[in-house]
PDB file of N, CA, C, O and CB in Angstrom:
ATOM      1  N   MET A   1      77.851 -79.872  13.210  1.00  0.00           N
ATOM      2  CA  MET A   1      76.542 -79.965  12.548  1.00  0.00           C
ATOM      3  C   MET A   1      76.118 -78.689  11.881  1.00  0.00           C
ATOM      4  O   MET A   1      75.644 -78.750  10.747  1.00  0.00           O
ATOM      5  CB  MET A   1      75.499 -80.364  13.529  1.00  0.00           C
ATOM      6  N   ILE A   2      76.252 -77.535  12.498  1.00  0.00           N
ATOM      7  CA  ILE A   2      75.881 -76.304  11.884  1.00  0.00           C
ATOM      8  C   ILE A   2      76.847 -75.930  10.788  1.00  0.00           C
ATOM      9  O   ILE A   2      76.413 -75.367   9.783  1.00  0.00           O
ATOM     10  CB  ILE A   2      75.800 -75.224  12.902  1.00  0.00           C
ATOM     11  N   CYS A   3      78.097 -76.201  10.913  1.00  0.00           N
ATOM     12  CA  CYS A   3      79.092 -75.943   9.884  1.00  0.00           C
ATOM     13  C   CYS A   3      78.847 -76.817   8.666  1.00  0.00           C
ATOM     14  O   CYS A   3      79.014 -76.394   7.522  1.00  0.00           O
ATOM     15  CB  CYS A   3      80.497 -76.179  10.428  1.00  0.00           C
ATOM     16  N   GLY A   4      78.452 -78.029   8.947  1.00  0.00           N
ATOM     17  CA  GLY A   4      78.156 -78.984   7.817  1.00  0.00           C
ATOM     18  C   GLY A   4      76.850 -78.405   7.027  1.00  0.00           C
ATOM     19  O   GLY A   4      76.819 -78.450   5.798  1.00  0.00           O
ATOM     20  N   ASN A   5      75.835 -77.892   7.743  1.00  0.00           N
ATOM     21  CA  ASN A   5      74.683 -77.297   7.048  1.00  0.00           C
ATOM     22  C   ASN A   5      75.052 -76.079   6.185  1.00  0.00           C
ATOM     23  O   ASN A   5      74.540 -75.874   5.084  1.00  0.00           O
ATOM     24  CB  ASN A   5      73.634 -76.888   8.065  1.00  0.00           C
ATOM     25  N   ALA A   6      75.947 -75.309   6.739  1.00  0.00           N
ATOM     26  CA  ALA A   6      76.384 -74.018   6.085  1.00  0.00           C
ATOM     27  C   ALA A   6      77.123 -74.425   4.792  1.00  0.00           C
ATOM     28  O   ALA A   6      76.921 -73.822   3.738  1.00  0.00           O
ATOM     29  CB  ALA A   6      77.360 -73.114   7.072  1.00  0.00           C
ATOM     30  N   ILE A   7      77.955 -75.426   4.890  1.00  0.00           N
ATOM     31  CA  ILE A   7      78.722 -75.885   3.650  1.00  0.00           C
ATOM     32  C   ILE A   7      77.779 -76.385   2.635  1.00  0.00           C
ATOM     33  O   ILE A   7      77.880 -76.098   1.442  1.00  0.00           O
ATOM     34  CB  ILE A   7      79.757 -77.011   3.971  1.00  0.00           C
ATOM     35  N   THR A   8      76.847 -77.149   3.136  1.00  0.00           N
ATOM     36  CA  THR A   8      75.838 -77.783   2.156  1.00  0.00           C
ATOM     37  C   THR A   8      74.970 -76.599   1.523  1.00  0.00           C
ATOM     38  O   THR A   8      74.700 -76.622   0.322  1.00  0.00           O
ATOM     39  CB  THR A   8      74.825 -78.907   2.958  1.00  0.00           C
ATOM     40  N   THR A   9      74.588 -75.686   2.257  1.00  0.00           N
ATOM     41  CA  THR A   9      73.754 -74.500   1.808  1.00  0.00           C
ATOM     42  C   THR A   9      74.630 -73.692   0.763  1.00  0.00           C
ATOM     43  O   THR A   9      74.195 -73.342  -0.334  1.00  0.00           O
ATOM     44  CB  THR A   9      73.316 -73.526   3.118  1.00  0.00           C
ATOM     45  N   THR A  10      75.845 -73.446   1.197  1.00  0.00           N
ATOM     46  CA  THR A  10      76.713 -72.748   0.334  1.00  0.00           C
ATOM     47  C   THR A  10      76.954 -73.444  -0.983  1.00  0.00           C
ATOM     48  O   THR A  10      76.914 -72.771  -2.013  1.00  0.00           O
ATOM     49  CB  THR A  10      77.963 -72.520   1.006  1.00  0.00           C
ATOM     50  N   GLY A  11      77.195 -74.710  -1.030  1.00  0.00           N
ATOM     51  CA  GLY A  11      77.305 -75.478  -2.202  1.00  0.00           C
ATOM     52  C   GLY A  11      76.040 -75.401  -3.106  1.00  0.00           C
ATOM     53  O   GLY A  11      76.106 -75.300  -4.331  1.00  0.00           O
ATOM     54  N   THR A  12      74.866 -75.461  -2.382  1.00  0.00           N
ATOM     55  CA  THR A  12      73.676 -75.429  -3.147  1.00  0.00           C
ATOM     56  C   THR A  12      73.494 -74.058  -3.900  1.00  0.00           C
ATOM     57  O   THR A  12      73.121 -73.975  -5.070  1.00  0.00           O
ATOM     58  CB  THR A  12      72.502 -75.710  -2.227  1.00  0.00           C
ATOM     59  N   LEU A  13      73.808 -72.981  -3.074  1.00  0.00           N
ATOM     60  CA  LEU A  13      73.752 -71.619  -3.660  1.00  0.00           C
ATOM     61  C   LEU A  13      74.724 -71.538  -4.811  1.00  0.00           C
ATOM     62  O   LEU A  13      74.335 -70.988  -5.842  1.00  0.00           O
ATOM     63  CB  LEU A  13      74.081 -70.520  -2.597  1.00  0.00           C
ATOM     64  N   TYR A  14      75.942 -72.024  -4.746  1.00  0.00           N
ATOM     65  CA  TYR A  14      76.954 -71.904  -5.828  1.00  0.00           C
ATOM     66  C   TYR A  14      76.245 -72.637  -7.143  1.00  0.00           C
ATOM     67  O   TYR A  14      76.257 -72.119  -8.260  1.00  0.00           O
ATOM     68  CB  TYR A  14      78.467 -72.661  -5.349  1.00  0.00           C
ATOM     69  N   ILE A  15      75.698 -73.770  -6.882  1.00  0.00           N
ATOM     70  CA  ILE A  15      75.037 -74.606  -7.983  1.00  0.00           C
ATOM     71  C   ILE A  15      73.896 -73.728  -8.590  1.00  0.00           C
ATOM     72  O   ILE A  15      73.813 -73.668  -9.817  1.00  0.00           O
ATOM     73  CB  ILE A  15      74.420 -76.055  -7.385  1.00  0.00           C
ATOM     74  N   ALA A  16      73.030 -73.056  -7.822  1.00  0.00           N
ATOM     75  CA  ALA A  16      71.995 -72.263  -8.259  1.00  0.00           C
ATOM     76  C   ALA A  16      72.498 -71.061  -8.989  1.00  0.00           C
ATOM     77  O   ALA A  16      71.913 -70.647  -9.990  1.00  0.00           O
ATOM     78  CB  ALA A  16      71.167 -71.893  -7.156  1.00  0.00           C
ATOM     79  N   ILE A  17      73.622 -70.467  -8.485  1.00  0.00           N
ATOM     80  CA  ILE A  17      74.190 -69.222  -9.177  1.00  0.00           C
ATOM     81  C   ILE A  17      74.762 -69.665 -10.501  1.00  0.00           C
ATOM     82  O   ILE A  17      74.662 -68.909 -11.467  1.00  0.00           O
ATOM     83  CB  ILE A  17      75.342 -68.482  -8.293  1.00  0.00           C
ATOM     84  N   ASP A  18      75.367 -70.858 -10.616  1.00  0.00           N
ATOM     85  CA  ASP A  18      75.933 -71.304 -11.910  1.00  0.00           C
ATOM     86  C   ASP A  18      74.712 -71.525 -12.938  1.00  0.00           C
ATOM     87  O   ASP A  18      74.806 -71.184 -14.117  1.00  0.00           O
ATOM     88  CB  ASP A  18      76.814 -72.697 -11.700  1.00  0.00           C
ATOM     89  N   GLN A  19      73.601 -72.102 -12.414  1.00  0.00           N
ATOM     90  CA  GLN A  19      72.450 -72.325 -13.276  1.00  0.00           C
ATOM     91  C   GLN A  19      71.952 -71.068 -13.763  1.00  0.00           C
ATOM     92  O   GLN A  19      71.632 -70.974 -14.948  1.00  0.00           O
ATOM     93  CB  GLN A  19      71.370 -73.055 -12.594  1.00  0.00           C
ATOM     94  N   VAL A  20      71.844 -70.003 -12.908  1.00  0.00           N
ATOM     95  CA  VAL A  20      71.288 -68.711 -13.359  1.00  0.00           C
ATOM     96  C   VAL A  20      72.220 -68.102 -14.343  1.00  0.00           C
ATOM     97  O   VAL A  20      71.739 -67.483 -15.293  1.00  0.00           O
ATOM     98  CB  VAL A  20      71.049 -67.743 -12.183  1.00  0.00           C
ATOM     99  N   LYS A  21      73.556 -68.221 -14.204  1.00  0.00           N
ATOM    100  CA  LYS A  21      74.496 -67.657 -15.066  1.00  0.00           C
ATOM    101  C   LYS A  21      74.417 -68.392 -16.464  1.00  0.00           C
ATOM    102  O   LYS A  21      74.578 -67.761 -17.509  1.00  0.00           O
ATOM    103  CB  LYS A  21      75.901 -67.745 -14.423  1.00  0.00           C
ATOM    104  N   GLY A  22      74.167 -69.727 -16.443  1.00  0.00           N
ATOM    105  CA  GLY A  22      73.966 -70.406 -17.742  1.00  0.00           C
ATOM    106  C   GLY A  22      72.737 -69.875 -18.366  1.00  0.00           C
ATOM    107  O   GLY A  22      72.789 -69.594 -19.563  1.00  0.00           O
ATOM    108  N   HIS A  23      71.615 -69.699 -17.695  1.00  0.00           N
ATOM    109  CA  HIS A  23      70.405 -69.204 -18.385  1.00  0.00           C
ATOM    110  C   HIS A  23      70.527 -67.826 -18.881  1.00  0.00           C
ATOM    111  O   HIS A  23      70.024 -67.486 -19.952  1.00  0.00           O
ATOM    112  CB  HIS A  23      69.241 -69.269 -17.503  1.00  0.00           C
ATOM    113  N   ARG A  24      71.240 -66.963 -18.061  1.00  0.00           N
ATOM    114  CA  ARG A  24      71.502 -65.628 -18.497  1.00  0.00           C
ATOM    115  C   ARG A  24      72.342 -65.568 -19.918  1.00  0.00           C
ATOM    116  O   ARG A  24      72.014 -64.788 -20.812  1.00  0.00           O
ATOM    117  CB  ARG A  24      72.288 -64.906 -17.333  1.00  0.00           C
ATOM    118  N   LEU A  25      73.367 -66.400 -20.024  1.00  0.00           N
ATOM    119  CA  LEU A  25      74.129 -66.424 -21.203  1.00  0.00           C
ATOM    120  C   LEU A  25      73.285 -66.980 -22.368  1.00  0.00           C
ATOM    121  O   LEU A  25      73.443 -66.562 -23.515  1.00  0.00           O
ATOM    122  CB  LEU A  25      75.383 -67.234 -20.985  1.00  0.00           C
ATOM    123  N   THR A  26      72.369 -67.950 -22.043  1.00  0.00           N
ATOM    124  CA  THR A  26      71.464 -68.370 -23.129  1.00  0.00           C
ATOM    125  C   THR A  26      70.633 -67.281 -23.569  1.00  0.00           C
ATOM    126  O   THR A  26      70.458 -67.136 -24.779  1.00  0.00           O
ATOM    127  CB  THR A  26      70.602 -69.491 -22.730  1.00  0.00           C
ATOM    128  N   LEU A  27      70.079 -66.466 -22.711  1.00  0.00           N
ATOM    129  CA  LEU A  27      69.125 -65.430 -23.084  1.00  0.00           C
ATOM    130  C   LEU A  27      69.883 -64.163 -23.522  1.00  0.00           C
ATOM    131  O   LEU A  27      69.314 -63.368 -24.271  1.00  0.00           O
ATOM    132  CB  LEU A  27      68.162 -65.119 -21.896  1.00  0.00           C
ATOM    133  N   ALA A  28      71.135 -63.935 -23.094  1.00  0.00           N
ATOM    134  CA  ALA A  28      71.882 -62.742 -23.506  1.00  0.00           C
ATOM    135  C   ALA A  28      72.279 -62.764 -24.973  1.00  0.00           C
ATOM    136  O   ALA A  28      72.286 -61.727 -25.637  1.00  0.00           O
ATOM    137  CB  ALA A  28      73.117 -62.595 -22.660  1.00  0.00           C
ATOM    138  N   THR A  29      72.615 -63.966 -25.486  1.00  0.00           N
ATOM    139  CA  THR A  29      73.188 -64.019 -26.857  1.00  0.00           C
ATOM    140  C   THR A  29      72.158 -63.539 -27.871  1.00  0.00           C
ATOM    141  O   THR A  29      72.544 -62.753 -28.736  1.00  0.00           O
ATOM    142  CB  THR A  29      73.655 -65.469 -27.217  1.00  0.00           C
ATOM    143  N   PRO A  30      70.875 -63.935 -27.851  1.00  0.00           N
ATOM    144  CA  PRO A  30      70.017 -63.367 -28.859  1.00  0.00           C
ATOM    145  C   PRO A  30      69.751 -61.816 -28.614  1.00  0.00           C
ATOM    146  O   PRO A  30      69.634 -61.024 -29.549  1.00  0.00           O
ATOM    147  CB  PRO A  30      68.682 -64.162 -28.876  1.00  0.00           C
ATOM    148  N   THR A  31      69.675 -61.489 -27.404  1.00  0.00           N
ATOM    149  CA  THR A  31      69.464 -60.068 -27.091  1.00  0.00           C
ATOM    150  C   THR A  31      70.516 -59.173 -27.575  1.00  0.00           C
ATOM    151  O   THR A  31      70.271 -58.122 -28.166  1.00  0.00           O
ATOM    152  CB  THR A  31      69.339 -59.877 -25.671  1.00  0.00           C
ATOM    153  N   SER A  32      71.856 -59.668 -27.278  1.00  0.00           N
ATOM    154  CA  SER A  32      72.939 -58.859 -27.736  1.00  0.00           C
ATOM    155  C   SER A  32      72.991 -58.734 -29.328  1.00  0.00           C
ATOM    156  O   SER A  32      73.247 -57.676 -29.901  1.00  0.00           O
ATOM    157  CB  SER A  32      74.244 -59.457 -27.189  1.00  0.00           C
ATOM    158  N   LEU A  33      72.725 -59.904 -29.953  1.00  0.00           N
ATOM    159  CA  LEU A  33      72.629 -59.850 -31.479  1.00  0.00           C
ATOM    160  C   LEU A  33      71.558 -58.937 -31.910  1.00  0.00           C
ATOM    161  O   LEU A  33      71.769 -58.211 -32.882  1.00  0.00           O
ATOM    162  CB  LEU A  33      72.356 -61.241 -32.095  1.00  0.00           C
ATOM    163  N   LEU A  34      70.397 -58.895 -31.274  1.00  0.00           N
ATOM    164  CA  LEU A  34      69.262 -57.919 -31.648  1.00  0.00           C
ATOM    165  C   LEU A  34      69.793 -56.539 -31.420  1.00  0.00           C
ATOM    166  O   LEU A  34      69.556 -55.655 -32.243  1.00  0.00           O
ATOM    167  CB  LEU A  34      67.899 -58.145 -30.770  1.00  0.00           C
ATOM    168  N   GLU A  35      70.496 -56.314 -30.350  1.00  0.00           N
ATOM    169  CA  GLU A  35      71.006 -54.908 -30.039  1.00  0.00           C
ATOM    170  C   GLU A  35      71.971 -54.573 -31.148  1.00  0.00           C
ATOM    171  O   GLU A  35      71.921 -53.459 -31.669  1.00  0.00           O
ATOM    172  CB  GLU A  35      71.742 -54.794 -28.571  1.00  0.00           C
ATOM    173  N   ILE A  36      72.805 -55.435 -31.518  1.00  0.00           N
ATOM    174  CA  ILE A  36      73.874 -55.168 -32.594  1.00  0.00           C
ATOM    175  C   ILE A  36      73.187 -54.834 -33.909  1.00  0.00           C
ATOM    176  O   ILE A  36      73.660 -53.939 -34.610  1.00  0.00           O
ATOM    177  CB  ILE A  36      74.849 -56.448 -32.809  1.00  0.00           C
ATOM    178  N   ALA A  37      72.074 -55.514 -34.295  1.00  0.00           N
ATOM    179  CA  ALA A  37      71.352 -55.345 -35.470  1.00  0.00           C
ATOM    180  C   ALA A  37      70.657 -53.931 -35.434  1.00  0.00           C
ATOM    181  O   ALA A  37      70.695 -53.152 -36.386  1.00  0.00           O
ATOM    182  CB  ALA A  37      70.347 -56.504 -35.630  1.00  0.00           C
ATOM    183  N   VAL A  38      70.041 -53.688 -34.283  1.00  0.00           N
ATOM    184  CA  VAL A  38      69.391 -52.285 -34.195  1.00  0.00           C
ATOM    185  C   VAL A  38      70.521 -51.263 -34.285  1.00  0.00           C
ATOM    186  O   VAL A  38      70.358 -50.322 -35.063  1.00  0.00           O
ATOM    187  CB  VAL A  38      68.539 -52.064 -32.785  1.00  0.00           C
ATOM    188  N   ASN A  39      71.508 -51.333 -33.664  1.00  0.00           N
ATOM    189  CA  ASN A  39      72.678 -50.310 -33.703  1.00  0.00           C
ATOM    190  C   ASN A  39      73.135 -50.179 -35.134  1.00  0.00           C
ATOM    191  O   ASN A  39      73.447 -49.065 -35.553  1.00  0.00           O
ATOM    192  CB  ASN A  39      73.946 -50.765 -32.767  1.00  0.00           C
ATOM    193  N   ASN A  40      73.194 -51.226 -35.901  1.00  0.00           N
ATOM    194  CA  ASN A  40      73.640 -51.241 -37.224  1.00  0.00           C
ATOM    195  C   ASN A  40      72.619 -50.438 -38.134  1.00  0.00           C
ATOM    196  O   ASN A  40      73.022 -49.634 -38.974  1.00  0.00           O
ATOM    197  CB  ASN A  40      73.819 -52.708 -37.684  1.00  0.00           C
ATOM    198  N   LEU A  41      71.281 -50.697 -37.920  1.00  0.00           N
ATOM    199  CA  LEU A  41      70.268 -49.951 -38.575  1.00  0.00           C
ATOM    200  C   LEU A  41      70.196 -48.498 -38.284  1.00  0.00           C
ATOM    201  O   LEU A  41      69.919 -47.677 -39.159  1.00  0.00           O
ATOM    202  CB  LEU A  41      69.051 -50.512 -38.279  1.00  0.00           C
ATOM    203  N   ASP A  42      70.474 -48.150 -36.917  1.00  0.00           N
ATOM    204  CA  ASP A  42      70.482 -46.766 -36.501  1.00  0.00           C
ATOM    205  C   ASP A  42      71.649 -46.049 -37.287  1.00  0.00           C
ATOM    206  O   ASP A  42      71.494 -44.926 -37.768  1.00  0.00           O
ATOM    207  CB  ASP A  42      70.664 -46.654 -34.901  1.00  0.00           C
ATOM    208  N   SER A  43      72.814 -46.754 -37.389  1.00  0.00           N
ATOM    209  CA  SER A  43      73.916 -46.150 -38.033  1.00  0.00           C
ATOM    210  C   SER A  43      73.767 -45.890 -39.572  1.00  0.00           C
ATOM    211  O   SER A  43      74.199 -44.914 -40.186  1.00  0.00           O
ATOM    212  CB  SER A  43      75.066 -46.992 -37.787  1.00  0.00           C
ATOM    213  N   THR A  44      73.056 -46.978 -40.081  1.00  0.00           N
ATOM    214  CA  THR A  44      72.830 -46.804 -41.604  1.00  0.00           C
ATOM    215  C   THR A  44      71.857 -45.585 -41.784  1.00  0.00           C
ATOM    216  O   THR A  44      72.055 -44.736 -42.653  1.00  0.00           O
ATOM    217  CB  THR A  44      72.163 -48.203 -42.309  1.00  0.00           C
ATOM    218  N   ALA A  45      70.841 -45.546 -40.952  1.00  0.00           N
ATOM    219  CA  ALA A  45      69.875 -44.443 -41.042  1.00  0.00           C
ATOM    220  C   ALA A  45      70.566 -43.066 -40.892  1.00  0.00           C
ATOM    221  O   ALA A  45      70.201 -42.136 -41.611  1.00  0.00           O
ATOM    222  CB  ALA A  45      68.783 -44.609 -39.955  1.00  0.00           C
ATOM    223  N   VAL A  46      71.460 -42.921 -40.067  1.00  0.00           N
ATOM    224  CA  VAL A  46      72.134 -41.623 -39.846  1.00  0.00           C
ATOM    225  C   VAL A  46      72.998 -41.371 -41.004  1.00  0.00           C
ATOM    226  O   VAL A  46      73.020 -40.232 -41.470  1.00  0.00           O
ATOM    227  CB  VAL A  46      72.958 -41.588 -38.540  1.00  0.00           C
ATOM    228  N   ASN A  47      73.724 -42.315 -41.531  1.00  0.00           N
ATOM    229  CA  ASN A  47      74.455 -42.173 -42.670  1.00  0.00           C
ATOM    230  C   ASN A  47      73.693 -41.892 -43.949  1.00  0.00           C
ATOM    231  O   ASN A  47      74.160 -41.144 -44.808  1.00  0.00           O
ATOM    232  CB  ASN A  47      75.202 -43.295 -42.809  1.00  0.00           C
ATOM    233  N   SER A  48      72.592 -42.456 -44.067  1.00  0.00           N
ATOM    234  CA  SER A  48      71.627 -42.131 -45.208  1.00  0.00           C
ATOM    235  C   SER A  48      71.224 -40.732 -45.270  1.00  0.00           C
ATOM    236  O   SER A  48      71.278 -40.087 -46.317  1.00  0.00           O
ATOM    237  CB  SER A  48      70.379 -42.937 -45.113  1.00  0.00           C
ATOM    238  N   TYR A  49      70.759 -40.185 -43.993  1.00  0.00           N
ATOM    239  CA  TYR A  49      70.386 -38.820 -43.866  1.00  0.00           C
ATOM    240  C   TYR A  49      71.428 -37.902 -44.166  1.00  0.00           C
ATOM    241  O   TYR A  49      71.212 -36.897 -44.844  1.00  0.00           O
ATOM    242  CB  TYR A  49      69.917 -38.553 -42.602  1.00  0.00           C
ATOM    243  N   ALA A  50      72.664 -38.214 -43.655  1.00  0.00           N
ATOM    244  CA  ALA A  50      73.801 -37.314 -44.005  1.00  0.00           C
ATOM    245  C   ALA A  50      74.184 -37.321 -45.453  1.00  0.00           C
ATOM    246  O   ALA A  50      74.560 -36.287 -46.006  1.00  0.00           O
ATOM    247  CB  ALA A  50      75.001 -37.681 -43.215  1.00  0.00           C
ATOM    248  N   SER A  51      74.093 -38.499 -46.093  1.00  0.00           N
ATOM    249  CA  SER A  51      74.368 -38.426 -47.493  1.00  0.00           C
ATOM    250  C   SER A  51      73.322 -37.696 -48.365  1.00  0.00           C
ATOM    251  O   SER A  51      73.616 -37.032 -49.360  1.00  0.00           O
ATOM    252  CB  SER A  51      74.531 -39.772 -47.978  1.00  0.00           C
ATOM    253  N   ARG A  52      72.132 -37.876 -47.915  1.00  0.00           N
ATOM    254  CA  ARG A  52      70.995 -37.130 -48.605  1.00  0.00           C
ATOM    255  C   ARG A  52      71.259 -35.561 -48.464  1.00  0.00           C
ATOM    256  O   ARG A  52      71.080 -34.786 -49.403  1.00  0.00           O
ATOM    257  CB  ARG A  52      69.512 -37.542 -47.918  1.00  0.00           C
ATOM    258  N   GLY A  53      71.668 -35.197 -47.298  1.00  0.00           N
ATOM    259  CA  GLY A  53      71.953 -33.710 -47.097  1.00  0.00           C
ATOM    260  C   GLY A  53      73.103 -33.239 -47.973  1.00  0.00           C
ATOM    261  O   GLY A  53      73.090 -32.119 -48.483  1.00  0.00           O
ATOM    262  N   ARG A  54      74.107 -34.113 -48.144  1.00  0.00           N
ATOM    263  CA  ARG A  54      75.233 -33.670 -48.975  1.00  0.00           C
ATOM    264  C   ARG A  54      74.867 -33.651 -50.473  1.00  0.00           C
ATOM    265  O   ARG A  54      75.396 -32.863 -51.257  1.00  0.00           O
ATOM    266  CB  ARG A  54      76.449 -34.589 -48.744  1.00  0.00           C
ATOM    267  N   ILE A  55      73.981 -34.513 -50.817  1.00  0.00           N
ATOM    268  CA  ILE A  55      73.486 -34.552 -52.273  1.00  0.00           C
ATOM    269  C   ILE A  55      72.681 -33.412 -52.529  1.00  0.00           C
ATOM    270  O   ILE A  55      72.858 -32.804 -53.584  1.00  0.00           O
ATOM    271  CB  ILE A  55      72.667 -35.798 -52.614  1.00  0.00           C
ATOM    272  N   LEU A  56      71.725 -32.992 -51.626  1.00  0.00           N
ATOM    273  CA  LEU A  56      70.933 -31.845 -51.757  1.00  0.00           C
ATOM    274  C   LEU A  56      71.702 -30.525 -51.775  1.00  0.00           C
ATOM    275  O   LEU A  56      71.346 -29.568 -52.462  1.00  0.00           O
ATOM    276  CB  LEU A  56      69.979 -31.841 -50.698  1.00  0.00           C
ATOM    277  N   GLY A  57      72.785 -30.527 -50.974  1.00  0.00           N
ATOM    278  CA  GLY A  57      73.699 -29.351 -50.932  1.00  0.00           C
ATOM    279  C   GLY A  57      74.385 -29.253 -52.249  1.00  0.00           C
ATOM    280  O   GLY A  57      74.488 -28.173 -52.832  1.00  0.00           O
ATOM    281  N   ALA A  58      74.838 -30.326 -52.704  1.00  0.00           N
ATOM    282  CA  ALA A  58      75.590 -30.283 -54.013  1.00  0.00           C
ATOM    283  C   ALA A  58      74.665 -29.809 -55.139  1.00  0.00           C
ATOM    284  O   ALA A  58      75.057 -29.043 -56.018  1.00  0.00           O
ATOM    285  CB  ALA A  58      76.184 -31.713 -54.378  1.00  0.00           C
ATOM    286  N   ASP A  59      73.377 -30.314 -55.073  1.00  0.00           N
ATOM    287  CA  ASP A  59      72.495 -29.949 -56.150  1.00  0.00           C
ATOM    288  C   ASP A  59      72.146 -28.457 -56.054  1.00  0.00           C
ATOM    289  O   ASP A  59      71.983 -27.772 -57.064  1.00  0.00           O
ATOM    290  CB  ASP A  59      71.225 -30.817 -56.119  1.00  0.00           C
ATOM    291  N   TYR A  60      72.039 -27.987 -54.835  1.00  0.00           N
ATOM    292  CA  TYR A  60      71.782 -26.571 -54.646  1.00  0.00           C
ATOM    293  C   TYR A  60      72.959 -25.692 -55.186  1.00  0.00           C
ATOM    294  O   TYR A  60      72.790 -24.631 -55.788  1.00  0.00           O
ATOM    295  CB  TYR A  60      71.542 -26.292 -53.143  1.00  0.00           C
ATOM    296  N   ASP A  61      74.157 -26.252 -54.902  1.00  0.00           N
ATOM    297  CA  ASP A  61      75.345 -25.495 -55.462  1.00  0.00           C
ATOM    298  C   ASP A  61      75.430 -25.439 -56.932  1.00  0.00           C
ATOM    299  O   ASP A  61      75.829 -24.430 -57.514  1.00  0.00           O
ATOM    300  CB  ASP A  61      76.604 -26.087 -54.986  1.00  0.00           C
ATOM    301  N   ILE A  62      75.051 -26.537 -57.552  1.00  0.00           N
ATOM    302  CA  ILE A  62      75.030 -26.577 -59.068  1.00  0.00           C
ATOM    303  C   ILE A  62      73.969 -25.585 -59.613  1.00  0.00           C
ATOM    304  O   ILE A  62      74.230 -24.904 -60.605  1.00  0.00           O
ATOM    305  CB  ILE A  62      74.703 -28.066 -59.598  1.00  0.00           C
ATOM    306  N   LYS A  63      72.804 -25.498 -58.992  1.00  0.00           N
ATOM    307  CA  LYS A  63      71.752 -24.644 -59.495  1.00  0.00           C
ATOM    308  C   LYS A  63      72.175 -23.194 -59.252  1.00  0.00           C
ATOM    309  O   LYS A  63      71.928 -22.351 -60.115  1.00  0.00           O
ATOM    310  CB  LYS A  63      70.380 -24.969 -58.812  1.00  0.00           C
ATOM    311  N   THR A  64      72.754 -22.888 -58.199  1.00  0.00           N
ATOM    312  CA  THR A  64      73.223 -21.565 -57.837  1.00  0.00           C
ATOM    313  C   THR A  64      74.258 -21.190 -58.829  1.00  0.00           C
ATOM    314  O   THR A  64      74.187 -20.092 -59.381  1.00  0.00           O
ATOM    315  CB  THR A  64      73.774 -21.507 -56.398  1.00  0.00           C
ATOM    316  N   THR A  65      75.172 -21.985 -59.085  1.00  0.00           N
ATOM    317  CA  THR A  65      76.209 -21.650 -60.043  1.00  0.00           C
ATOM    318  C   THR A  65      75.711 -21.404 -61.415  1.00  0.00           C
ATOM    319  O   THR A  65      76.206 -20.497 -62.083  1.00  0.00           O
ATOM    320  CB  THR A  65      77.198 -22.698 -60.091  1.00  0.00           C
ATOM    321  N   GLU A  66      74.672 -22.228 -61.923  1.00  0.00           N
ATOM    322  CA  GLU A  66      74.093 -22.056 -63.152  1.00  0.00           C
ATOM    323  C   GLU A  66      73.399 -20.636 -63.201  1.00  0.00           C
ATOM    324  O   GLU A  66      73.531 -19.893 -64.173  1.00  0.00           O
ATOM    325  CB  GLU A  66      73.128 -23.206 -63.415  1.00  0.00           C
ATOM    326  N   LEU A  67      72.715 -20.339 -62.181  1.00  0.00           N
ATOM    327  CA  LEU A  67      71.948 -19.091 -62.109  1.00  0.00           C
ATOM    328  C   LEU A  67      72.887 -17.869 -62.098  1.00  0.00           C
ATOM    329  O   LEU A  67      72.589 -16.868 -62.749  1.00  0.00           O
ATOM    330  CB  LEU A  67      71.049 -19.087 -60.845  1.00  0.00           C
ATOM    331  N   ILE A  68      74.009 -17.935 -61.373  1.00  0.00           N
ATOM    332  CA  ILE A  68      75.042 -16.879 -61.372  1.00  0.00           C
ATOM    333  C   ILE A  68      75.641 -16.794 -62.840  1.00  0.00           C
ATOM    334  O   ILE A  68      75.712 -15.708 -63.415  1.00  0.00           O
ATOM    335  CB  ILE A  68      76.207 -17.208 -60.261  1.00  0.00           C
ATOM    336  N   SER A  69      76.029 -17.867 -63.371  1.00  0.00           N
ATOM    337  CA  SER A  69      76.627 -17.845 -64.719  1.00  0.00           C
ATOM    338  C   SER A  69      75.710 -17.291 -65.836  1.00  0.00           C
ATOM    339  O   SER A  69      76.168 -16.656 -66.786  1.00  0.00           O
ATOM    340  CB  SER A  69      77.042 -19.241 -65.086  1.00  0.00           C
ATOM    341  N   THR A  70      74.371 -17.566 -65.676  1.00  0.00           N
ATOM    342  CA  THR A  70      73.474 -16.979 -66.755  1.00  0.00           C
ATOM    343  C   THR A  70      73.303 -15.517 -66.565  1.00  0.00           C
ATOM    344  O   THR A  70      73.041 -14.811 -67.539  1.00  0.00           O
ATOM    345  CB  THR A  70      72.072 -17.642 -66.765  1.00  0.00           C
ATOM    346  N   ARG A  71      73.440 -14.993 -65.318  1.00  0.00           N
ATOM    347  CA  ARG A  71      73.283 -13.575 -64.997  1.00  0.00           C
ATOM    348  C   ARG A  71      74.503 -12.848 -65.496  1.00  0.00           C
ATOM    349  O   ARG A  71      74.403 -11.752 -66.048  1.00  0.00           O
ATOM    350  CB  ARG A  71      73.082 -13.346 -63.470  1.00  0.00           C
ATOM    351  N   VAL A  72      75.639 -13.446 -65.305  1.00  0.00           N
ATOM    352  CA  VAL A  72      76.963 -12.810 -65.675  1.00  0.00           C
ATOM    353  C   VAL A  72      77.076 -12.683 -67.105  1.00  0.00           C
ATOM    354  O   VAL A  72      77.505 -11.634 -67.587  1.00  0.00           O
ATOM    355  CB  VAL A  72      78.156 -13.596 -65.169  1.00  0.00           C
ATOM    356  N   ILE A  73      76.687 -13.778 -67.919  1.00  0.00           N
ATOM    357  CA  ILE A  73      76.853 -13.832 -69.330  1.00  0.00           C
ATOM    358  C   ILE A  73      75.758 -13.116 -69.919  1.00  0.00           C
ATOM    359  O   ILE A  73      75.673 -13.018 -71.143  1.00  0.00           O
ATOM    360  CB  ILE A  73      76.932 -15.208 -69.846  1.00  0.00           C
TER     361      ILE A  73
END
């Protein structure tokens, strides 16, 4: 009798765990998609700042070269 109750309880727990797993999967999908979107935006922001720095550096180099060439000539 006790063994039968343990088997029934264990079966009930397995069913409950499977239901929780199903709900987790349902909730995890939108969350992971949102995390992916945020990571993409972060990456884009970092790349934009890096590009801006390179553009400003190139502009500074051009202005410096022009200044030096006018003083030499």
